[in-house]
C-alpha positions as CSV (number, residue, x, y, z in Angstrom):
1,M,57.1,-78.9,-0.8
2,K,55.0,-75.6,0.0
3,L,53.6,-74.6,3.1
4,Y,50.2,-73.2,3.7
5,P,49.8,-71.2,6.5
6,P,46.9,-72.3,8.7
7,N,43.4,-71.4,8.0
8,P,42.2,-68.7,10.3
9,A,38.6,-69.9,10.0
10,V,39.6,-74.1,10.6
11,M,41.6,-72.6,14.1
12,Q,39.1,-70.1,14.9
13,N,36.1,-72.7,14.8
14,A,38.6,-75.6,16.4
15,A,38.6,-73.2,19.4
16,S,35.5,-72.3,19.1
17,A,34.3,-76.5,19.6
18,R,36.8,-76.4,22.4
19,W,34.9,-73.7,24.6
20,V,31.8,-75.1,23.5
21,L,32.6,-78.5,25.2
22,A,33.8,-76.7,27.7
23,S,30.6,-75.1,28.6
24,L,28.6,-78.5,28.1
25,S,31.2,-80.9,30.4
26,L,30.6,-78.0,33.3
27,A,26.6,-77.9,32.3
28,I,27.2,-82.4,32.8
29,L,29.7,-82.2,36.0
30,L,27.8,-80.4,38.3
31,P,24.0,-81.9,38.5
32,S,26.4,-85.2,38.7
33,L,28.4,-83.7,41.1
34,S,24.8,-82.4,43.0
35,T,23.4,-86.3,42.9
36,S,26.5,-88.3,44.5
37,I,27.3,-85.4,47.2
38,A,24.2,-84.9,48.8
39,N,24.1,-88.6,50.1
40,V,27.3,-88.0,52.5
41,G,26.1,-85.0,53.6
42,L,22.4,-87.2,54.7
43,P,23.8,-87.8,58.6
44,A,24.8,-84.3,59.1
45,L,21.2,-83.0,58.0
46,A,19.8,-85.0,59.5
47,Q,21.7,-84.1,63.0
48,A,21.5,-80.6,62.0
49,F,17.4,-80.4,61.6
50,N,16.6,-82.6,64.6
51,A,15.2,-85.3,61.7
52,T,15.4,-89.2,61.1
53,F,16.8,-90.4,58.1
54,Q,13.3,-91.4,56.5
55,Q,12.6,-87.5,56.2
56,V,16.3,-86.1,55.4
57,Q,16.4,-89.2,52.5
58,W,13.7,-86.7,50.8
59,V,16.9,-84.2,50.6
60,V,17.5,-86.8,47.9
61,I,14.6,-88.4,46.6
62,A,13.4,-85.1,45.6
63,Y,16.1,-84.2,43.7
64,L,16.0,-87.2,42.0
65,L,12.3,-87.1,41.5
66,A,12.4,-83.7,39.9
67,M,14.9,-84.3,37.2
68,T,13.2,-87.8,36.2
69,T,9.9,-86.6,36.3
70,L,11.3,-83.6,33.7
71,I,13.9,-84.1,31.9
72,V,12.1,-85.4,28.5
73,S,9.6,-82.6,28.9
74,V,12.5,-79.9,28.7
75,G,13.9,-81.5,25.8
76,R,11.4,-81.1,24.3
77,L,10.9,-77.5,25.7
78,G,14.2,-76.2,24.2
79,E,13.1,-77.0,20.6
80,L,10.5,-74.6,21.0
81,A,11.7,-72.3,23.2
82,G,15.5,-72.1,22.5
83,R,18.6,-74.5,23.7
84,R,20.8,-71.5,24.3
85,R,18.3,-70.0,26.2
86,L,16.8,-72.5,28.1
87,L,20.1,-74.6,28.8
88,M,21.5,-70.8,30.3
89,T,18.5,-70.8,32.2
90,G,18.7,-73.9,33.7
91,I,22.6,-73.1,34.9
92,L,21.2,-69.9,36.0
93,L,18.4,-72.0,37.9
94,F,20.1,-74.6,39.3
95,T,22.6,-72.3,41.3
96,L,20.1,-69.9,42.3
97,A,19.1,-73.0,43.5
98,S,22.0,-74.2,45.4
99,I,22.2,-71.0,47.1
100,L,18.6,-71.5,48.7
101,C,20.1,-75.3,49.8
102,A,23.0,-73.7,51.3
103,I,20.8,-70.6,53.3
104,A,17.9,-72.9,54.4
105,P,16.2,-72.4,57.2
106,T,14.1,-75.6,57.3
107,L,14.0,-79.1,56.6
108,N,11.4,-78.5,54.1
109,W,12.6,-75.4,52.8
110,L,15.8,-77.4,51.7
111,I,13.7,-80.2,50.5
112,A,11.6,-77.6,48.1
113,A,14.8,-76.0,47.2
114,R,16.4,-79.8,45.8
115,A,13.3,-80.3,43.7
116,V,13.9,-76.1,41.9
117,Q,17.5,-77.4,41.8
118,G,16.4,-81.2,40.2
119,L,14.7,-78.9,37.2
120,G,17.6,-76.9,36.6
121,A,19.9,-80.2,36.3
122,A,17.3,-81.4,34.1
123,M,17.4,-79.0,31.6
124,M,21.3,-78.9,31.7
125,M,21.8,-82.7,31.4
126,S,19.1,-82.9,28.5
127,L,20.0,-80.3,26.4
128,T,23.9,-81.1,26.1
129,M,24.1,-84.0,24.2
130,A,21.7,-81.9,22.0
131,F,24.0,-79.3,21.4
132,V,27.1,-82.1,20.9
133,G,25.0,-83.1,17.4
134,E,24.9,-79.0,16.5
135,V,28.3,-77.7,16.8
136,I,30.7,-80.6,16.8
137,P,31.8,-82.4,13.3
138,K,30.0,-85.7,12.8
139,E,33.4,-87.3,12.6
140,K,33.7,-86.0,15.6
141,T,30.9,-87.2,17.9
142,G,32.1,-89.8,19.5
143,S,35.1,-88.2,21.1
144,A,32.5,-85.3,22.3
145,M,30.3,-88.4,24.2
146,G,33.2,-89.5,25.6
147,L,34.4,-86.0,27.3
148,L,30.4,-85.6,28.3
149,G,30.6,-89.1,30.1
150,S,33.8,-88.6,32.0
151,M,32.5,-85.4,33.1
152,S,29.9,-87.4,34.5
153,A,31.7,-90.0,35.8
154,V,34.1,-87.3,37.3
155,G,31.5,-85.8,39.3
156,T,30.2,-89.0,40.8
157,A,33.6,-90.2,42.2
158,L,34.1,-86.6,43.4
159,G,31.2,-86.2,45.2
160,P,31.6,-88.8,48.1
161,S,35.2,-87.3,49.3
162,L,34.8,-83.9,48.2
163,G,31.4,-83.7,50.3
164,G,33.0,-85.7,53.2
165,V,35.9,-83.1,53.6
166,L,33.6,-79.9,53.0
167,I,31.2,-81.4,56.1
168,A,34.3,-81.6,57.5
169,G,35.8,-78.1,57.2
170,P,32.8,-75.5,56.5
171,G,29.9,-77.7,57.0
172,W,27.1,-79.7,55.1
173,Q,25.9,-76.0,53.9
174,A,29.1,-75.8,51.8
175,I,28.0,-78.5,49.8
176,F,25.6,-76.7,48.2
177,L,28.0,-73.6,48.0
178,I,30.5,-75.5,46.1
179,N,28.4,-75.3,42.8
180,I,27.9,-71.6,42.6
181,P,31.6,-70.3,41.1
182,P,31.6,-73.3,38.5
183,G,27.7,-72.4,38.0
184,I,28.7,-69.1,37.1
185,L,31.6,-69.5,34.9
186,A,29.0,-72.9,32.9
187,F,26.6,-69.6,32.7
188,L,29.0,-67.0,31.4
189,L,31.0,-69.6,29.0
190,A,27.0,-70.8,27.4
191,Q,26.3,-67.0,26.8
192,R,29.9,-66.7,25.4
193,H,29.7,-69.1,23.1
194,L,26.8,-71.6,22.2
195,P,25.2,-70.3,19.0
196,L,22.8,-68.4,19.3
197,D,19.0,-69.7,19.1
198,R,17.9,-69.5,15.3
199,P,14.1,-67.6,15.0
200,A,11.4,-70.5,14.4
201,A,9.8,-69.7,11.2
202,R,6.4,-71.2,13.2
203,R,6.1,-71.8,16.5
204,P,4.6,-74.6,17.7
205,R,2.5,-75.8,20.3
206,F,3.8,-77.7,23.3
207,D,1.7,-80.5,24.5
208,H,0.6,-79.5,28.5
209,L,-1.2,-82.4,28.7
210,G,1.1,-84.8,28.0
211,T,4.0,-83.7,29.9
212,L,1.1,-83.3,33.0
213,L,0.3,-87.3,32.6
214,L,4.2,-88.0,31.5
215,A,5.4,-86.1,35.0
216,F,2.7,-88.0,36.6
217,T,3.3,-91.6,35.3
218,L,7.0,-91.5,36.0
219,A,6.9,-89.9,39.3
220,A,4.7,-92.6,40.8
221,Y,6.9,-95.1,39.1
222,A,10.1,-93.3,40.9
223,L,8.6,-93.1,44.5
224,A,7.0,-97.0,43.8
225,M,11.2,-98.1,43.0
226,T,12.3,-95.8,46.5
227,M,9.5,-95.7,49.2
228,G,9.6,-98.3,51.7
229,R,13.7,-99.0,51.4
230,G,13.5,-102.0,49.3
231,H,10.2,-103.1,51.2
232,F,7.0,-103.5,49.1
233,G,4.0,-102.6,50.6
234,L,0.2,-101.7,49.1
235,L,1.6,-98.2,48.7
236,N,4.4,-99.3,46.0
237,V,1.6,-101.5,44.2
238,A,-0.9,-98.4,44.3
239,L,1.7,-96.4,42.9
240,L,2.7,-98.8,40.0
241,L,-1.4,-99.5,39.2
242,A,-0.6,-95.3,38.9
243,A,2.5,-95.8,36.9
244,A,0.4,-98.6,34.4
245,C,-2.5,-95.9,34.1
246,G,-0.7,-92.7,33.4
247,T,1.3,-94.8,31.1
248,G,-2.4,-95.8,29.0
249,L,-3.4,-92.0,29.4
250,F,-0.4,-90.4,28.2
251,I,-0.5,-93.0,24.7
252,V,-4.2,-92.2,24.6
253,A,-3.4,-88.2,25.0
254,E,-0.2,-88.6,22.6
255,K,-2.3,-90.2,19.8
256,S,-5.2,-87.6,19.7
257,A,-3.0,-84.2,20.5
258,A,-1.7,-81.7,17.8
259,A,1.9,-81.0,19.0
260,P,2.6,-84.3,20.8
261,L,5.5,-84.4,23.9
262,I,6.2,-87.9,22.1
263,R,5.3,-89.0,18.5
264,L,4.2,-92.7,18.8
265,D,5.8,-93.7,15.7
266,L,9.0,-93.2,17.9
267,L,8.2,-96.4,19.8
268,R,8.1,-98.6,16.8
269,N,11.9,-97.5,16.0
270,V,13.4,-100.5,16.6
271,A,17.2,-99.2,17.0
272,L,16.0,-96.0,18.9
273,N,14.4,-98.4,21.7
274,T,17.2,-101.0,21.7
275,G,19.5,-97.5,22.6
276,L,17.2,-96.8,25.3
277,A,16.0,-100.4,27.0
278,T,19.3,-101.1,26.7
279,S,20.6,-98.0,28.6
280,A,18.4,-98.8,31.6
281,L,19.3,-102.6,32.0
282,V,23.1,-101.1,31.9
283,A,21.6,-98.4,34.5
284,T,20.4,-100.8,36.6
285,V,23.5,-102.6,36.9
286,I,25.6,-99.5,37.7
287,M,23.1,-98.6,40.4
288,A,23.9,-102.5,42.2
289,T,27.8,-101.3,42.3
290,L,26.7,-98.5,44.4
291,V,24.3,-100.2,46.4
292,V,25.8,-103.3,47.2
293,G,29.3,-102.0,47.8
294,P,29.6,-100.2,50.8
295,F,27.7,-103.1,52.6
296,Y,30.1,-105.9,51.3
297,L,33.0,-104.0,52.0
298,S,32.6,-103.0,55.0
299,R,31.3,-106.2,56.5
300,A,32.9,-108.5,54.4
301,F,36.3,-107.3,54.8
302,G,35.9,-105.0,57.7
303,L,36.5,-101.8,56.7
304,D,35.8,-97.9,58.2
305,A,34.1,-95.4,56.0
306,T,36.8,-93.5,54.8
307,H,38.5,-97.0,53.2
308,V,35.0,-97.5,51.6
309,G,34.6,-94.5,50.7
310,L,38.2,-94.6,48.1
311,L,37.6,-97.5,47.3
312,M,34.2,-96.8,46.1
313,S,36.1,-94.1,44.1
314,I,38.0,-96.4,41.8
315,G,35.2,-97.4,40.0
316,P,34.1,-93.6,39.0
317,I,37.4,-92.7,38.5
318,A,38.2,-95.5,36.2
319,A,35.0,-94.5,34.1
320,A,36.3,-91.3,33.9
321,L,39.7,-92.2,32.6
322,T,37.9,-94.3,30.3
323,G,35.3,-91.4,29.1
324,V,37.9,-89.7,26.1
325,P,39.5,-93.2,25.0
326,A,36.0,-94.6,24.4
327,G,35.1,-91.5,22.2
328,K,38.6,-92.5,19.9
329,I,37.4,-96.0,20.3
330,T,33.9,-95.3,19.2
331,D,35.3,-92.8,15.9
332,H,37.5,-95.3,15.0
333,L,35.6,-98.7,14.9
334,G,32.1,-97.8,14.9
335,T,29.4,-97.6,17.5
336,L,27.9,-101.3,17.2
337,P,31.5,-103.0,17.9
338,S,32.6,-100.4,20.6
339,T,29.0,-101.0,22.1
340,L,29.5,-104.9,22.0
341,I,33.1,-104.8,23.5
342,G,31.5,-102.6,26.4
343,L,29.0,-105.0,27.3
344,S,31.8,-107.5,27.2
345,S,33.7,-105.7,29.8
346,M,31.1,-105.4,31.9
347,A,29.8,-109.0,31.8
348,A,32.8,-110.1,32.4
349,G,33.3,-107.8,35.7
350,C,29.8,-109.5,36.9
351,F,31.1,-113.1,36.5
352,A,34.2,-112.4,38.3
353,L,32.0,-110.7,41.0
354,A,29.3,-114.1,41.2
355,L,32.4,-116.1,40.8
356,L,35.6,-115.6,42.5
357,P,36.1,-116.0,46.4
358,A,35.8,-113.1,48.6
359,S,39.3,-110.5,48.1
360,L,39.7,-107.3,47.9
361,G,41.3,-107.7,44.4
362,G,38.7,-110.4,43.9
363,Y,36.3,-107.2,43.9
364,I,38.6,-104.5,42.4
365,S,39.4,-105.8,39.4
366,P,36.0,-107.0,38.6
367,M,34.4,-103.3,39.5
368,V,37.0,-102.0,36.9
369,L,35.9,-103.8,34.0
370,I,32.4,-103.1,35.3
371,T,32.9,-99.0,34.7
372,S,35.2,-98.8,31.9
373,G,33.1,-101.6,30.1
374,Y,29.9,-98.9,30.9
375,A,31.9,-95.5,30.1
376,L,32.6,-96.9,26.4
377,F,28.8,-98.6,26.1
378,Q,27.9,-95.1,27.0
379,T,29.8,-92.9,24.8
380,A,29.0,-96.0,21.9
381,N,25.4,-95.8,22.4
382,N,24.8,-92.2,22.8
383,T,26.9,-91.7,19.5
384,A,24.6,-94.6,17.6
385,V,21.4,-93.0,19.4
386,M,22.2,-89.6,18.8
387,G,23.8,-89.5,15.7
388,G,20.9,-89.4,13.2
389,I,18.8,-87.6,14.5
390,S,17.6,-84.5,12.7
391,K,17.9,-80.7,15.0
392,G,14.5,-80.7,15.5
393,Q,14.2,-84.2,17.7
394,R,17.9,-83.8,19.3
395,G,16.6,-82.0,22.9
396,L,13.9,-85.0,23.1
397,I,15.8,-88.1,22.1
398,S,18.5,-86.7,24.5
399,G,15.7,-86.1,27.0
400,L,15.2,-89.8,26.6
401,L,17.9,-91.2,27.3
402,N,18.7,-89.3,30.3
403,L,15.3,-90.7,31.1
404,S,16.0,-94.1,30.7
405,R,19.3,-93.9,32.7
406,N,17.7,-92.6,35.6
407,L,14.7,-95.2,35.3
408,G,17.5,-97.2,35.1
409,L,19.4,-96.1,38.8
410,I,16.0,-95.9,40.3
411,T,15.0,-99.6,39.3
412,G,18.6,-101.0,40.4
413,A,18.2,-99.1,43.6
414,S,15.3,-100.8,44.7
415,L,15.6,-104.5,42.7
416,M,19.4,-105.2,43.2
417,G,19.3,-103.8,46.7
418,A,16.3,-106.3,47.3
419,V,18.3,-109.5,45.6
420,F,21.0,-108.4,48.0
421,V,19.0,-108.3,51.2
422,M,17.0,-111.6,50.2
423,A,20.1,-113.5,49.1
424,A,22.0,-112.2,52.2
425,G,19.5,-113.4,53.7
426,T,19.2,-110.7,56.5
427,N,18.0,-107.1,56.9
428,T,20.4,-105.8,59.7
429,F,23.8,-105.3,57.9
430,S,25.4,-104.3,61.0
431,S,25.2,-107.9,62.7
432,A,25.3,-109.9,59.2
433,S,28.3,-111.8,59.2
434,P,30.8,-112.0,56.1
435,E,29.7,-114.8,54.5
436,A,26.3,-113.7,54.3
437,V,26.9,-110.3,52.7
438,T,29.3,-112.1,50.1
439,H,26.6,-114.7,49.0
440,G,24.4,-111.6,48.5
441,L,27.1,-110.2,46.9
442,N,27.5,-113.0,44.7
443,I,23.6,-113.8,43.6
444,T,23.2,-110.0,43.3
445,F,26.0,-110.0,40.5
446,V,24.1,-113.5,38.7
447,L,21.0,-111.6,38.1
448,A,23.5,-108.3,36.7
449,A,25.5,-110.6,34.5
450,G,22.2,-112.2,32.9
451,L,20.7,-108.2,32.7
452,I,24.6,-107.6,31.0
453,L,24.0,-111.0,28.4
454,L,20.1,-109.3,27.4
455,A,21.4,-106.2,26.2
456,I,24.0,-108.2,24.3
457,V,21.5,-109.9,22.5
458,M,19.1,-106.8,21.6
459,A,22.3,-105.0,20.7
460,I,22.8,-107.6,18.1
461,K,19.7,-108.1,16.8
462,A,19.0,-104.0,16.0
463,Y,22.7,-104.2,14.3
464,R,21.3,-104.0,11.2
465,I,18.5,-101.0,11.9
466,Q,19.7,-97.3,11.7
467,P,19.9,-95.8,15.0
468,V,17.0,-93.5,13.7
469,K,15.0,-94.1,10.8
470,P,14.7,-90.8,9.0
471,M,11.2,-90.2,9.8
472,L,13.1,-88.1,12.2
473,S,13.5,-85.4,10.1
474,R,9.9,-84.5,9.9
475,R,9.6,-81.7,12.3
476,A,6.4,-82.2,15.2
């Protein structure tokens, strides 16, 4: 049998793809890490700036608001100005903002710097998935999406434990300075290995009015969900009404725009809508595990903060370990079977939390089912939505996917937190009985299981439709 030497071009392309994935992995890791690591630093920030909890909470809210309101717009801007250029700008902005956070002399300075960091994070998260569709062969897309999902889960899991070590050692400034070395490395890798932007034959116009209206609408909704710490008042209602009015104005503006930010015919695509809606539902459930878990573990079992943090890391670690295998499963089985397997695993975990008696084993095992199922669902869903998209729409659809996830997280923090409080029958968990907290957990995850079953029904109903119809091949 005659042996042929390996093709140098094939080997070079494979090596280039690996470096591209390394760059994109860092670009997705840093925003996730920065989201989770800041939460553990809130007590230290309150002490450092002599501020209340409500005041330092804006360190988290400002970051999430900037990322949520701008993630779709920067995805669209990347298609117009060049994805490589904008992703490198986002990495640079995120890294410089991390320095500004670390040297902040006042709380207002820190909050403003976090908003700038959120803008950089929006650019990084919105454009990474768009690059996967451009540089990774279609048969390997699932594996690449699984890797990015793993890196996001690693960032989420690493944040609390790493933040605790850094705050106990160098101080709160270190939770922001830790971003600088990987930020510089991500910038250099992107500069060296990402494909150059091709000059556009024509320069389409950017929808400034649509961008402003969408940012206003998303900001109003996010504030309605986060202000009041789960208690809805007149301000929350007013913000929801403002969001509803903003939605109407946005639709009117998009109908008359020469180059709309979001083409309204996309909203009639059942497969795309299903992918976005199920992503939001699943993120709502995932946020329930993050909101309810600490209270349940501390009150039902009397665990201290260190042990609660360790147990809370099990879920993200399971998701991180599942990410790469989830990509291979998606490549092998296809997106619909993988989506249904992931959702079924999540439903089983939610039902177990709702029905099993209180025990650490009865908490850990369902959490592994939920988070590993989430990793498989996210990989399959992202692959399905991004798989049939033309190059000119990847940034926008990537932004919409991240937006649906962020809106689900925000809704989950408010809705599932409120359900937990009402079911437990108390708002003061420092004195709540283990039985009351366990009852709150059970009712919360009955609702969570219902949301996952709804996602399963939606996925099955849309399975005959292609992820994105050929209309996306036209340039906006």
